N, CA, C, O and the ligand as a Tripos MOL2 file, in Angstrom:
@<TRIPOS>MOLECULE
protein
  305   303    77     0     0
PROTEIN
NO_CHARGES

@<TRIPOS>ATOM
      1 N         -33.1420  -23.7520   48.7880 N.3       1 MET1
      2 CA        -31.7310  -23.8190   48.8670 C.3       1 MET1
      3 C         -31.1410  -23.7140   47.3990 C.2       1 MET1
      4 O         -31.7060  -24.2380   46.4390 O.2       1 MET1
      5 N         -30.0260  -23.0340   47.3050 N.am      2 THR2
      6 CA        -29.4970  -22.9470   45.9730 C.3       2 THR2
      7 C         -28.4110  -23.9150   45.7340 C.2       2 THR2
      8 O         -27.4790  -24.0410   46.5280 O.2       2 THR2
      9 N         -28.5270  -24.6370   44.5930 N.am      3 HIS3
     10 CA        -27.5630  -25.6460   44.2550 C.3       3 HIS3
     11 C         -26.5610  -24.9840   43.3130 C.2       3 HIS3
     12 O         -26.9690  -24.5840   42.2220 O.2       3 HIS3
     13 N         -25.3490  -24.8480   43.6360 N.am      4 ILE4
     14 CA        -24.3060  -24.3450   42.7660 C.3       4 ILE4
     15 C         -23.6450  -25.4280   41.8640 C.2       4 ILE4
     16 O         -22.8330  -26.2000   42.3740 O.2       4 ILE4
     17 N         -23.9610  -25.5150   40.5450 N.am      5 PRO5
     18 CA        -23.3360  -26.4040   39.6490 C.3       5 PRO5
     19 C         -21.8890  -26.2830   39.6150 C.2       5 PRO5
     20 O         -21.3130  -25.2620   39.9920 O.2       5 PRO5
     21 N         -21.2970  -27.3050   39.1700 N.am      6 SER6
     22 CA        -19.7390  -27.3410   38.9680 C.3       6 SER6
     23 C         -19.4160  -26.7490   37.5670 C.2       6 SER6
     24 O         -18.3580  -26.1570   37.3530 O.2       6 SER6
     25 N         -20.3020  -26.9210   36.6950 N.am      7 LYS7
     26 CA        -20.1280  -26.3700   35.3700 C.3       7 LYS7
     27 C         -21.4490  -25.5260   35.0580 C.2       7 LYS7
     28 O         -22.5200  -25.7880   35.6060 O.2       7 LYS7
     29 N         -21.3070  -24.6220   34.2510 N.am      8 CYS8
     30 CA        -22.4720  -23.7230   33.7710 C.3       8 CYS8
     31 C         -23.4000  -24.6320   33.0880 C.2       8 CYS8
     32 O         -22.9800  -25.3570   32.1860 O.2       8 CYS8
     33 N         -24.7000  -24.6480   33.4700 N.am      9 PRO9
     34 CA        -25.6930  -25.4970   32.8280 C.3       9 PRO9
     35 C         -26.1470  -24.8670   31.4130 C.2       9 PRO9
     36 O         -26.7940  -25.5000   30.5800 O.2       9 PRO9
     37 N         -25.7480  -23.6250   31.2690 N.am     10 PHE10
     38 CA        -26.2420  -22.8920   30.0180 C.3      10 PHE10
     39 C         -25.2250  -23.0000   28.8480 C.2      10 PHE10
     40 O         -25.5670  -23.1480   27.6750 O.2      10 PHE10
     41 N         -23.9780  -22.9140   29.2690 N.am     11 CYS11
     42 CA        -22.9480  -22.9680   28.1670 C.3      11 CYS11
     43 C         -21.8350  -23.9150   28.4260 C.2      11 CYS11
     44 O         -20.9380  -24.0050   27.5870 O.2      11 CYS11
     45 N         -21.8080  -24.6400   29.5270 N.am     12 GLY12
     46 CA        -20.8610  -25.5330   29.9480 C.3      12 GLY12
     47 C         -19.4930  -24.9210   30.3490 C.2      12 GLY12
     48 O         -18.4920  -25.6210   30.5010 O.2      12 GLY12
     49 N         -19.5060  -23.6080   30.5090 N.am     13 GLY13
     50 CA        -18.1310  -22.9860   30.9380 C.3      13 GLY13
     51 C         -17.8480  -23.2980   32.3880 C.2      13 GLY13
     52 O         -18.6120  -23.9080   33.1360 O.2      13 GLY13
     53 N         -16.6720  -22.8160   32.6960 N.am     14 ASN14
     54 CA        -16.2400  -22.8900   34.0380 C.3      14 ASN14
     55 C         -16.7050  -21.9180   34.9720 C.2      14 ASN14
     56 O         -16.7500  -20.7330   34.6390 O.2      14 ASN14
     57 N         -17.1040  -22.3480   36.2630 N.am     15 ILE15
     58 CA        -17.6030  -21.2970   37.1760 C.3      15 ILE15
     59 C         -16.4460  -20.9840   38.0920 C.2      15 ILE15
     60 O         -15.7070  -21.8170   38.6150 O.2      15 ILE15
     61 N         -16.3880  -19.6940   38.2150 N.am     16 GLU16
     62 CA        -15.2260  -19.1910   39.0900 C.3      16 GLU16
     63 C         -15.8010  -18.1430   40.1840 C.2      16 GLU16
     64 O         -16.8750  -17.5570   40.0460 O.2      16 GLU16
     65 N         -15.0190  -18.0060   41.1820 N.am     17 LYS17
     66 CA        -15.4630  -16.9240   42.1150 C.3      17 LYS17
     67 C         -15.1780  -15.5170   41.6100 C.2      17 LYS17
     68 O         -14.1060  -15.1770   41.1110 O.2      17 LYS17
     69 N         -16.1930  -14.7620   41.7780 N.am     18 GLY18
     70 CA        -16.2130  -13.3810   41.2960 C.3      18 GLY18
     71 C         -17.1060  -12.5130   42.0120 C.2      18 GLY18
     72 O         -17.5440  -12.8410   43.1150 O.2      18 GLY18
     73 N         -17.4110  -11.4050   41.4450 N.am     19 THR19
     74 CA        -18.5040  -10.6220   42.0610 C.3      19 THR19
     75 C         -19.5500  -10.2330   41.0270 C.2      19 THR19
     76 O         -19.2730  -10.2410   39.8280 O.2      19 THR19
     77 N         -20.7660   -9.8900   41.4890 N.am     20 THR20
     78 CA        -21.7780   -9.4480   40.6600 C.3      20 THR20
     79 C         -22.4610   -8.2420   41.3260 C.2      20 THR20
     80 O         -22.1830   -7.8740   42.4680 O.2      20 THR20
     81 N         -23.3850   -7.6460   40.5280 N.am     21 THR21
     82 CA        -24.2310   -6.5730   41.0390 C.3      21 THR21
     83 C         -25.5840   -6.9690   41.1640 C.2      21 THR21
     84 O         -26.1560   -7.4040   40.1650 O.2      21 THR21
     85 N         -26.1950   -6.8800   42.2750 N.am     22 PHE22
     86 CA        -27.6360   -7.3600   42.6490 C.3      22 PHE22
     87 C         -28.4900   -6.0030   42.5670 C.2      22 PHE22
     88 O         -28.2030   -4.9550   43.1460 O.2      22 PHE22
     89 N         -29.4870   -6.2060   41.8170 N.am     23 THR23
     90 CA        -30.5720   -5.1370   41.8420 C.3      23 THR23
     91 C         -31.9760   -5.5820   42.2170 C.2      23 THR23
     92 O         -32.3750   -6.6620   41.7810 O.2      23 THR23
     93 N         -32.7310   -4.8610   42.9630 N.am     24 ALA24
     94 CA        -34.1240   -5.3600   43.2300 C.3      24 ALA24
     95 C         -34.9760   -4.1070   43.0520 C.2      24 ALA24
     96 O         -34.6760   -3.0530   43.6140 O.2      24 ALA24
     97 N         -36.0370   -4.2350   42.2670 N.am     25 ASP25
     98 CA        -36.9960   -3.1390   42.0560 C.3      25 ASP25
     99 C         -38.2160   -3.4630   42.9720 C.2      25 ASP25
    100 O         -38.9590   -4.4270   42.7860 O.2      25 ASP25
    101 N         -38.3420   -2.5740   43.9590 N.am     26 LEU26
    102 CA        -39.4180   -2.7770   45.0850 C.3      26 LEU26
    103 C         -40.5860   -2.0540   44.7220 C.2      26 LEU26
    104 O         -41.5060   -2.0170   45.5390 O.2      26 LEU26
    105 N         -40.7100   -1.4220   43.5350 N.am     27 GLN27
    106 CA        -41.9970   -0.6850   43.1550 C.3      27 GLN27
    107 C         -41.8280    0.7360   43.8750 C.2      27 GLN27
    108 O         -41.8990    1.7850   43.2350 O.2      27 GLN27
    109 N         -41.6060    0.6920   45.2020 N.am     28 THR28
    110 CA        -41.5260    1.9320   45.9930 C.3      28 THR28
    111 C         -40.0670    2.4450   45.8360 C.2      28 THR28
    112 O         -39.7690    3.5810   46.2060 O.2      28 THR28
    113 N         -39.2220    1.6550   45.3220 N.am     29 GLY29
    114 CA        -37.8190    2.0750   45.1870 C.3      29 GLY29
    115 C         -36.9850    1.0530   44.5780 C.2      29 GLY29
    116 O         -37.4650   -0.0180   44.2090 O.2      29 GLY29
    117 N         -35.7390    1.3460   44.4580 N.am     30 VAL30
    118 CA        -34.7640    0.3470   43.8780 C.3      30 VAL30
    119 C         -33.4860    0.2700   44.7540 C.2      30 VAL30
    120 O         -32.9490    1.2430   45.2820 O.2      30 VAL30
    121 N         -33.0910   -0.9550   44.8320 N.am     31 VAL31
    122 CA        -31.8720   -1.3680   45.6480 C.3      31 VAL31
    123 C         -30.8910   -1.8220   44.7900 C.2      31 VAL31
    124 O         -31.1930   -2.6770   43.9570 O.2      31 VAL31
    125 N         -29.5280   -1.2990   44.8690 N.am     32 VAL32
    126 CA        -28.5720   -1.8310   44.0380 C.3      32 VAL32
    127 C         -27.3910   -2.1860   44.9900 C.2      32 VAL32
    128 O         -26.9450   -1.3410   45.7660 O.2      32 VAL32
    129 N         -26.9280   -3.3630   44.9210 N.am     33 VAL33
    130 CA        -25.8410   -3.7730   45.7860 C.3      33 VAL33
    131 C         -24.6420   -4.3460   44.9060 C.2      33 VAL33
    132 O         -24.7130   -5.3880   44.2550 O.2      33 VAL33
    133 N         -23.5610   -3.5340   44.9830 N.am     34 ARG34
    134 CA        -22.3890   -3.8810   44.1490 C.3      34 ARG34
    135 C         -21.2880   -4.7460   44.8740 C.2      34 ARG34
    136 O         -21.2190   -4.7400   46.1030 O.2      34 ARG34
    137 N         -20.5260   -5.4060   44.1810 N.am     35 ASN35
    138 CA        -19.4840   -6.1900   44.7000 C.3      35 ASN35
    139 C         -20.0600   -7.3120   45.5920 C.2      35 ASN35
    140 O         -19.5430   -7.6100   46.6690 O.2      35 ASN35
    141 N         -21.1080   -7.8900   45.1120 N.am     36 VAL36
    142 CA        -21.6440   -9.0140   45.8130 C.3      36 VAL36
    143 C         -20.9810  -10.2970   45.4340 C.2      36 VAL36
    144 O         -21.0180  -10.6880   44.2670 O.2      36 VAL36
    145 N         -20.3470  -10.9970   46.4240 N.am     37 PRO37
    146 CA        -19.5610  -12.2520   46.1490 C.3      37 PRO37
    147 C         -20.4930  -13.1740   45.4390 C.2      37 PRO37
    148 O         -21.6570  -13.2930   45.8210 O.2      37 PRO37
    149 N         -20.0130  -13.8360   44.4070 N.am     38 ALA38
    150 CA        -20.7990  -14.7580   43.5840 C.3      38 ALA38
    151 C         -19.9950  -15.6840   42.7650 C.2      38 ALA38
    152 O         -18.8190  -15.4080   42.5270 O.2      38 ALA38
    153 N         -20.5190  -16.7200   42.3350 N.am     39 LEU39
    154 CA        -19.7880  -17.6930   41.4490 C.3      39 LEU39
    155 C         -20.2820  -17.3150   40.1010 C.2      39 LEU39
    156 O         -21.4860  -17.3610   39.8460 O.2      39 LEU39
    157 N         -19.3500  -16.9240   39.1830 N.am     40 VAL40
    158 CA        -19.7640  -16.4060   37.8980 C.3      40 VAL40
    159 C         -19.1060  -17.3130   36.7050 C.2      40 VAL40
    160 O         -17.9470  -17.7290   36.7330 O.2      40 VAL40
    161 N         -20.0160  -17.5390   35.6840 N.am     41 CYS41
    162 CA        -19.5100  -18.4420   34.6480 C.3      41 CYS41
    163 C         -18.4780  -17.5770   33.8330 C.2      41 CYS41
    164 O         -18.7230  -16.4100   33.5260 O.2      41 CYS41
    165 N         -17.4280  -18.1550   33.5360 N.am     42 SER42
    166 CA        -16.3080  -17.4220   32.8770 C.3      42 SER42
    167 C         -16.5580  -17.0580   31.4170 C.2      42 SER42
    168 O         -15.8850  -16.2240   30.8120 O.2      42 SER42
    169 N         -17.6560  -17.7980   30.8540 N.am     43 GLN43
    170 CA        -17.9470  -17.7650   29.4650 C.3      43 GLN43
    171 C         -19.2290  -16.7360   29.1440 C.2      43 GLN43
    172 O         -19.2310  -15.8370   28.3030 O.2      43 GLN43
    173 N         -20.2480  -17.0910   29.9850 N.am     44 CYS44
    174 CA        -21.4240  -16.3150   29.5890 C.3      44 CYS44
    175 C         -21.8370  -15.3740   30.6790 C.2      44 CYS44
    176 O         -22.7910  -14.6200   30.4870 O.2      44 CYS44
    177 N         -21.2190  -15.3710   31.7440 N.am     45 GLY45
    178 CA        -21.4240  -14.4420   32.8970 C.3      45 GLY45
    179 C         -22.5210  -14.6020   33.7590 C.2      45 GLY45
    180 O         -22.8280  -13.7150   34.5550 O.2      45 GLY45
    181 N         -23.2230  -15.8040   33.6540 N.am     46 GLU46
    182 CA        -24.3730  -16.2390   34.4460 C.3      46 GLU46
    183 C         -23.7860  -16.3090   35.9090 C.2      46 GLU46
    184 O         -22.6580  -16.7800   36.0590 O.2      46 GLU46
    185 N         -24.4290  -15.9080   36.8720 N.am     47 ASP47
    186 CA        -23.9750  -15.9660   38.1840 C.3      47 ASP47
    187 C         -24.8040  -16.6960   39.2710 C.2      47 ASP47
    188 O         -26.0170  -16.8240   39.1030 O.2      47 ASP47
    189 N         -24.2290  -17.1520   40.3160 N.am     48 TRP48
    190 CA        -24.9900  -17.9200   41.4180 C.3      48 TRP48
    191 C         -24.5690  -17.3880   42.7110 C.2      48 TRP48
    192 O         -23.3840  -17.1600   42.9570 O.2      48 TRP48
    193 N         -25.4180  -17.2090   43.4540 N.am     49 LEU49
    194 CA        -25.2350  -16.6920   44.8710 C.3      49 LEU49
    195 C         -25.2310  -17.7800   45.9350 C.2      49 LEU49
    196 O         -26.1210  -18.6280   45.8680 O.2      49 LEU49
    197 N         -24.3400  -17.8490   46.8950 N.am     50 GLU50
    198 CA        -24.3860  -18.8180   47.9770 C.3      50 GLU50
    199 C         -25.6950  -18.3840   48.8970 C.2      50 GLU50
    200 O         -26.1450  -17.2400   48.8450 O.2      50 GLU50
    201 N         -26.1990  -19.3040   49.6540 N.am     51 ASP51
    202 CA        -27.2870  -19.1520   50.4090 C.3      51 ASP51
    203 C         -27.0550  -17.9860   51.5410 C.2      51 ASP51
    204 O         -27.9770  -17.2010   51.7630 O.2      51 ASP51
    205 N         -25.9810  -17.8940   52.1590 N.am     52 SER52
    206 CA        -25.6490  -16.8500   53.0840 C.3      52 SER52
    207 C         -25.7310  -15.4370   52.4100 C.2      52 SER52
    208 O         -26.2630  -14.4970   53.0000 O.2      52 SER52
    209 N         -25.2050  -15.3180   51.1910 N.am     53 THR53
    210 CA        -25.1180  -14.0770   50.4110 C.3      53 THR53
    211 C         -26.6120  -13.7480   50.0120 C.2      53 THR53
    212 O         -27.0180  -12.5960   50.1600 O.2      53 THR53
    213 N         -27.3970  -14.6860   49.5360 N.am     54 ALA54
    214 CA        -28.7160  -14.5330   49.3670 C.3      54 ALA54
    215 C         -29.5970  -13.9540   50.3480 C.2      54 ALA54
    216 O         -30.4180  -13.0580   50.1500 O.2      54 ALA54
    217 N         -29.3060  -14.6520   51.5970 N.am     55 GLU55
    218 CA        -30.0650  -14.0360   52.8290 C.3      55 GLU55
    219 C         -29.6200  -12.6150   53.2350 C.2      55 GLU55
    220 O         -30.3800  -11.8130   53.7780 O.2      55 GLU55
    221 N         -28.4380  -12.3850   52.9550 N.am     56 ASN56
    222 CA        -28.0710  -10.8740   53.2180 C.3      56 ASN56
    223 C         -28.7170  -10.0490   52.3210 C.2      56 ASN56
    224 O         -29.1670   -8.9680   52.6990 O.2      56 ASN56
    225 N         -28.8280  -10.4570   51.0810 N.am     57 LEU57
    226 CA        -29.5120   -9.5110   50.1230 C.3      57 LEU57
    227 C         -30.9990   -9.4670   50.4020 C.2      57 LEU57
    228 O         -31.6270   -8.4320   50.1770 O.2      57 LEU57
    229 N         -31.5870  -10.5470   50.8810 N.am     58 GLU58
    230 CA        -33.0870  -10.4660   51.2230 C.3      58 GLU58
    231 C         -33.2250   -9.5170   52.4360 C.2      58 GLU58
    232 O         -34.1450   -8.6990   52.4490 O.2      58 GLU58
    233 N         -32.3690   -9.5970   53.4250 N.am     59 ALA59
    234 CA        -32.5000   -8.6960   54.5360 C.3      59 ALA59
    235 C         -32.2900   -7.2220   54.0900 C.2      59 ALA59
    236 O         -32.9580   -6.3400   54.6300 O.2      59 ALA59
    237 N         -31.4340   -6.9420   53.1760 N.am     60 ILE60
    238 CA        -31.1870   -5.5390   52.7690 C.3      60 ILE60
    239 C         -32.4510   -5.1980   52.0020 C.2      60 ILE60
    240 O         -32.9790   -4.1050   52.2070 O.2      60 ILE60
    241 N         -32.9040   -5.9360   51.2510 N.am     61 THR61
    242 CA        -34.1460   -5.6440   50.3900 C.3      61 THR61
    243 C         -35.2680   -5.4230   51.2630 C.2      61 THR61
    244 O         -36.0160   -4.4740   51.0240 O.2      61 THR61
    245 N         -35.4950   -6.2340   52.3160 N.am     62 GLN62
    246 CA        -36.6640   -6.0950   53.1500 C.3      62 GLN62
    247 C         -36.6030   -4.7550   53.9570 C.2      62 GLN62
    248 O         -37.6150   -4.0860   54.1630 O.2      62 GLN62
    249 N         -35.4020   -4.4140   54.3840 N.am     63 ARG63
    250 CA        -35.1740   -3.2290   55.2850 C.3      63 ARG63
    251 C         -35.4860   -2.0310   54.3330 C.2      63 ARG63
    252 O         -36.1480   -1.0930   54.7770 O.2      63 ARG63
    253 N         -35.0520   -2.0220   53.0850 N.am     64 ALA64
    254 CA        -35.3580   -0.9960   52.1230 C.3      64 ALA64
    255 C         -36.8140   -0.7730   51.8390 C.2      64 ALA64
    256 O         -37.3110    0.3450   51.6970 O.2      64 ALA64
    257 N         -37.5040   -1.9760   51.7600 N.am     65 ARG65
    258 CA        -38.9950   -1.9860   51.5160 C.3      65 ARG65
    259 C         -39.7220   -1.3930   52.7340 C.2      65 ARG65
    260 O         -40.6910   -0.6490   52.5780 O.2      65 ARG65
    261 N         -39.2580   -1.7200   53.9240 N.am     66 ALA66
    262 CA        -39.9220   -1.2800   55.1900 C.3      66 ALA66
    263 C         -39.7880    0.1970   55.2300 C.2      66 ALA66
    264 O         -40.7290    0.9410   55.5090 O.2      66 ALA66
    265 N         -38.5410    0.6140   54.9300 N.am     67 GLN67
    266 CA        -38.1820    2.1180   55.0790 C.3      67 GLN67
    267 C         -38.7220    2.9780   53.8880 C.2      67 GLN67
    268 O         -38.6530    4.2070   53.9160 O.2      67 GLN67
    269 N         -39.2180    2.3440   52.9290 N.am     68 LYS68
    270 CA        -39.6290    2.9330   51.5540 C.3      68 LYS68
    271 C         -38.6550    3.6910   50.9710 C.2      68 LYS68
    272 O         -38.9550    4.7640   50.4490 O.2      68 LYS68
    273 N         -37.3440    3.2220   50.9860 N.am     69 THR69
    274 CA        -36.2180    3.8580   50.4770 C.3      69 THR69
    275 C         -36.5210    3.9170   48.9720 C.2      69 THR69
    276 O         -36.9820    2.9440   48.3750 O.2      69 THR69
    277 N         -36.2340    5.1440   48.3500 N.am     70 GLN70
    278 CA        -36.4070    5.3130   46.9880 C.3      70 GLN70
    279 C         -35.2570    4.7840   46.2160 C.2      70 GLN70
    280 O         -35.4440    4.1490   45.1780 O.2      70 GLN70
    281 N         -34.0680    5.0250   46.6890 N.am     71 LEU71
    282 CA        -32.7730    4.4280   45.8730 C.3      71 LEU71
    283 C         -31.7320    4.1790   46.9380 C.2      71 LEU71
    284 O         -31.3290    5.0690   47.6870 O.2      71 LEU71
    285 N         -31.3250    2.9570   46.9700 N.am     72 GLU72
    286 CA        -30.2640    2.6500   47.9000 C.3      72 GLU72
    287 C         -29.1500    2.0240   47.1170 C.2      72 GLU72
    288 O         -29.4160    0.9920   46.5020 O.2      72 GLU72
    289 N         -27.8810    2.5380   47.0570 N.am     73 MET73
    290 CA        -26.8440    1.8930   46.3190 C.3      73 MET73
    291 C         -25.6020    1.6220   47.3100 C.2      73 MET73
    292 O         -24.8940    2.5320   47.7410 O.2      73 MET73
    293 N         -25.4370    0.3660   47.5940 N.am     74 ILE74
    294 CA        -24.4000    0.0860   48.5640 C.3      74 ILE74
    295 C         -23.4270   -0.9150   47.9720 C.2      74 ILE74
    296 O         -23.6260   -1.4850   46.8990 O.2      74 ILE74
    297 N         -22.3940   -1.0840   48.7160 N.am     75 SER75
    298 CA        -21.3360   -2.0700   48.1930 C.3      75 SER75
    299 C         -21.1190   -3.1100   49.3560 C.2      75 SER75
    300 O         -20.9820   -2.7750   50.5320 O.2      75 SER75
    301 N         -21.1010   -4.3970   48.9030 N.am     76 MET76
    302 CA        -21.0430   -5.5140   49.8970 C.3      76 MET76
    303 C         -19.5200   -5.6560   50.3500 C.2      76 MET76
    304 O         -19.1990   -6.5140   51.1730 O.2      76 MET76
    305 ZN        -22.1250  -20.0780   31.0260 Zn       77 ZN77
@<TRIPOS>BOND
     1     1     2 1
     2     2     3 1
     3     3     4 2
     4     3     5 am
     5     5     6 1
     6     6     7 1
     7     7     8 2
     8     7     9 am
     9     9    10 1
    10    10    11 1
    11    11    12 2
    12    11    13 am
    13    13    14 1
    14    14    15 1
    15    15    16 2
    16    15    17 am
    17    17    18 1
    18    18    19 1
    19    19    20 2
    20    19    21 am
    21    21    22 1
    22    22    23 1
    23    23    24 2
    24    23    25 am
    25    25    26 1
    26    26    27 1
    27    27    28 2
    28    27    29 am
    29    29    30 1
    30    30    31 1
    31    31    32 2
    32    31    33 am
    33    33    34 1
    34    34    35 1
    35    35    36 2
    36    35    37 am
    37    37    38 1
    38    38    39 1
    39    39    40 2
    40    39    41 am
    41    41    42 1
    42    42    43 1
    43    43    44 2
    44    43    45 am
    45    45    46 1
    46    46    47 1
    47    47    48 2
    48    47    49 am
    49    49    50 1
    50    50    51 1
    51    51    52 2
    52    51    53 am
    53    53    54 1
    54    54    55 1
    55    55    56 2
    56    55    57 am
    57    57    58 1
    58    58    59 1
    59    59    60 2
    60    59    61 am
    61    61    62 1
    62    62    63 1
    63    63    64 2
    64    63    65 am
    65    65    66 1
    66    66    67 1
    67    67    68 2
    68    67    69 am
    69    69    70 1
    70    70    71 1
    71    71    72 2
    72    71    73 am
    73    73    74 1
    74    74    75 1
    75    75    76 2
    76    75    77 am
    77    77    78 1
    78    78    79 1
    79    79    80 2
    80    79    81 am
    81    81    82 1
    82    82    83 1
    83    83    84 2
    84    83    85 am
    85    85    86 1
    86    86    87 1
    87    87    88 2
    88    87    89 am
    89    89    90 1
    90    90    91 1
    91    91    92 2
    92    91    93 am
    93    93    94 1
    94    94    95 1
    95    95    96 2
    96    95    97 am
    97    97    98 1
    98    98    99 1
    99    99   100 2
   100    99   101 am
   101   101   102 1
   102   102   103 1
   103   103   104 2
   104   103   105 am
   105   105   106 1
   106   106   107 1
   107   107   108 2
   108   107   109 am
   109   109   110 1
   110   110   111 1
   111   111   112 2
   112   111   113 am
   113   113   114 1
   114   114   115 1
   115   115   116 2
   116   115   117 am
   117   117   118 1
   118   118   119 1
   119   119   120 2
   120   119   121 am
   121   121   122 1
   122   122   123 1
   123   123   124 2
   124   123   125 am
   125   125   126 1
   126   126   127 1
   127   127   128 2
   128   127   129 am
   129   129   130 1
   130   130   131 1
   131   131   132 2
   132   131   133 am
   133   133   134 1
   134   134   135 1
   135   135   136 2
   136   135   137 am
   137   137   138 1
   138   138   139 1
   139   139   140 2
   140   139   141 am
   141   141   142 1
   142   142   143 1
   143   143   144 2
   144   143   145 am
   145   145   146 1
   146   146   147 1
   147   147   148 2
   148   147   149 am
   149   149   150 1
   150   150   151 1
   151   151   152 2
   152   151   153 am
   153   153   154 1
   154   154   155 1
   155   155   156 2
   156   155   157 am
   157   157   158 1
   158   158   159 1
   159   159   160 2
   160   159   161 am
   161   161   162 1
   162   162   163 1
   163   163   164 2
   164   163   165 am
   165   165   166 1
   166   166   167 1
   167   167   168 2
   168   167   169 am
   169   169   170 1
   170   170   171 1
   171   171   172 2
   172   171   173 am
   173   173   174 1
   174   174   175 1
   175   175   176 2
   176   175   177 am
   177   177   178 1
   178   178   179 1
   179   179   180 2
   180   179   181 am
   181   181   182 1
   182   182   183 1
   183   183   184 2
   184   183   185 am
   185   185   186 1
   186   186   187 1
   187   187   188 2
   188   187   189 am
   189   189   190 1
   190   190   191 1
   191   191   192 2
   192   191   193 am
   193   193   194 1
   194   194   195 1
   195   195   196 2
   196   195   197 am
   197   197   198 1
   198   198   199 1
   199   199   200 2
   200   199   201 am
   201   201   202 1
   202   202   203 1
   203   203   204 2
   204   203   205 am
   205   205   206 1
   206   206   207 1
   207   207   208 2
   208   207   209 am
   209   209   210 1
   210   210   211 1
   211   211   212 2
   212   211   213 am
   213   213   214 1
   214   214   215 1
   215   215   216 2
   216   215   217 am
   217   217   218 1
   218   218   219 1
   219   219   220 2
   220   219   221 am
   221   221   222 1
   222   222   223 1
   223   223   224 2
   224   223   225 am
   225   225   226 1
   226   226   227 1
   227   227   228 2
   228   227   229 am
   229   229   230 1
   230   230   231 1
   231   231   232 2
   232   231   233 am
   233   233   234 1
   234   234   235 1
   235   235   236 2
   236   235   237 am
   237   237   238 1
   238   238   239 1
   239   239   240 2
   240   239   241 am
   241   241   242 1
   242   242   243 1
   243   243   244 2
   244   243   245 am
   245   245   246 1
   246   246   247 1
   247   247   248 2
   248   247   249 am
   249   249   250 1
   250   250   251 1
   251   251   252 2
   252   251   253 am
   253   253   254 1
   254   254   255 1
   255   255   256 2
   256   255   257 am
   257   257   258 1
   258   258   259 1
   259   259   260 2
   260   259   261 am
   261   261   262 1
   262   262   263 1
   263   263   264 2
   264   263   265 am
   265   265   266 1
   266   266   267 1
   267   267   268 2
   268   267   269 am
   269   269   270 1
   270   270   271 1
   271   271   272 2
   272   271   273 am
   273   273   274 1
   274   274   275 1
   275   275   276 2
   276   275   277 am
   277   277   278 1
   278   278   279 1
   279   279   280 2
   280   279   281 am
   281   281   282 1
   282   282   283 1
   283   283   284 2
   284   283   285 am
   285   285   286 1
   286   286   287 1
   287   287   288 2
   288   287   289 am
   289   289   290 1
   290   290   291 1
   291   291   292 2
   292   291   293 am
   293   293   294 1
   294   294   295 1
   295   295   296 2
   296   295   297 am
   297   297   298 1
   298   298   299 1
   299   299   300 2
   300   299   301 am
   301   301   302 1
   302   302   303 1
   303   303   304 2
@<TRIPOS>SUBSTRUCTURE
     1 MET1         2 RESIDUE 1 A MET
     2 THR2         6 RESIDUE 1 A THR
     3 HIS3        10 RESIDUE 1 A HIS
     4 ILE4        14 RESIDUE 1 A ILE
     5 PRO5        18 RESIDUE 1 A PRO
     6 SER6        22 RESIDUE 1 A SER
     7 LYS7        26 RESIDUE 1 A LYS
     8 CYS8        30 RESIDUE 1 A CYS
     9 PRO9        34 RESIDUE 1 A PRO
    10 PHE10       38 RESIDUE 1 A PHE
    11 CYS11       42 RESIDUE 1 A CYS
    12 GLY12       46 RESIDUE 1 A GLY
    13 GLY13       50 RESIDUE 1 A GLY
    14 ASN14       54 RESIDUE 1 A ASN
    15 ILE15       58 RESIDUE 1 A ILE
    16 GLU16       62 RESIDUE 1 A GLU
    17 LYS17       66 RESIDUE 1 A LYS
    18 GLY18       70 RESIDUE 1 A GLY
    19 THR19       74 RESIDUE 1 A THR
    20 THR20       78 RESIDUE 1 A THR
    21 THR21       82 RESIDUE 1 A THR
    22 PHE22       86 RESIDUE 1 A PHE
    23 THR23       90 RESIDUE 1 A THR
    24 ALA24       94 RESIDUE 1 A ALA
    25 ASP25       98 RESIDUE 1 A ASP
    26 LEU26      102 RESIDUE 1 A LEU
    27 GLN27      106 RESIDUE 1 A GLN
    28 THR28      110 RESIDUE 1 A THR
    29 GLY29      114 RESIDUE 1 A GLY
    30 VAL30      118 RESIDUE 1 A VAL
    31 VAL31      122 RESIDUE 1 A VAL
    32 VAL32      126 RESIDUE 1 A VAL
    33 VAL33      130 RESIDUE 1 A VAL
    34 ARG34      134 RESIDUE 1 A ARG
    35 ASN35      138 RESIDUE 1 A ASN
    36 VAL36      142 RESIDUE 1 A VAL
    37 PRO37      146 RESIDUE 1 A PRO
    38 ALA38      150 RESIDUE 1 A ALA
    39 LEU39      154 RESIDUE 1 A LEU
    40 VAL40      158 RESIDUE 1 A VAL
    41 CYS41      162 RESIDUE 1 A CYS
    42 SER42      166 RESIDUE 1 A SER
    43 GLN43      170 RESIDUE 1 A GLN
    44 CYS44      174 RESIDUE 1 A CYS
    45 GLY45      178 RESIDUE 1 A GLY
    46 GLU46      182 RESIDUE 1 A GLU
    47 ASP47      186 RESIDUE 1 A ASP
    48 TRP48      190 RESIDUE 1 A TRP
    49 LEU49      194 RESIDUE 1 A LEU
    50 GLU50      198 RESIDUE 1 A GLU
    51 ASP51      202 RESIDUE 1 A ASP
    52 SER52      206 RESIDUE 1 A SER
    53 THR53      210 RESIDUE 1 A THR
    54 ALA54      214 RESIDUE 1 A ALA
    55 GLU55      218 RESIDUE 1 A GLU
    56 ASN56      222 RESIDUE 1 A ASN
    57 LEU57      226 RESIDUE 1 A LEU
    58 GLU58      230 RESIDUE 1 A GLU
    59 ALA59      234 RESIDUE 1 A ALA
    60 ILE60      238 RESIDUE 1 A ILE
    61 THR61      242 RESIDUE 1 A THR
    62 GLN62      246 RESIDUE 1 A GLN
    63 ARG63      250 RESIDUE 1 A ARG
    64 ALA64      254 RESIDUE 1 A ALA
    65 ARG65      258 RESIDUE 1 A ARG
    66 ALA66      262 RESIDUE 1 A ALA
    67 GLN67      266 RESIDUE 1 A GLN
    68 LYS68      270 RESIDUE 1 A LYS
    69 THR69      274 RESIDUE 1 A THR
    70 GLN70      278 RESIDUE 1 A GLN
    71 LEU71      282 RESIDUE 1 A LEU
    72 GLU72      286 RESIDUE 1 A GLU
    73 MET73      290 RESIDUE 1 A MET
    74 ILE74      294 RESIDUE 1 A ILE
    75 SER75      298 RESIDUE 1 A SER
    76 MET76      302 RESIDUE 1 A MET
    77 ZN77       305 GROUP 0 **** ****
């Protein structure tokens, strides 16, 4: 389970809703997911994913691995 802090533990900045880019290197290929909803530190850019988002990304990654996709670039 991901615990999303109320303040950035790295720089103490405010955490705001935003988007991030997720990348996974599967060795057989690479998956890039853009516009992933995330909570992002307004100061240092560190990001946190909610559990449901992380599960979606895991499913996408597993499918790409099973299909031996060389490069998948999608937008959430
Ligand atoms: Zn920060």
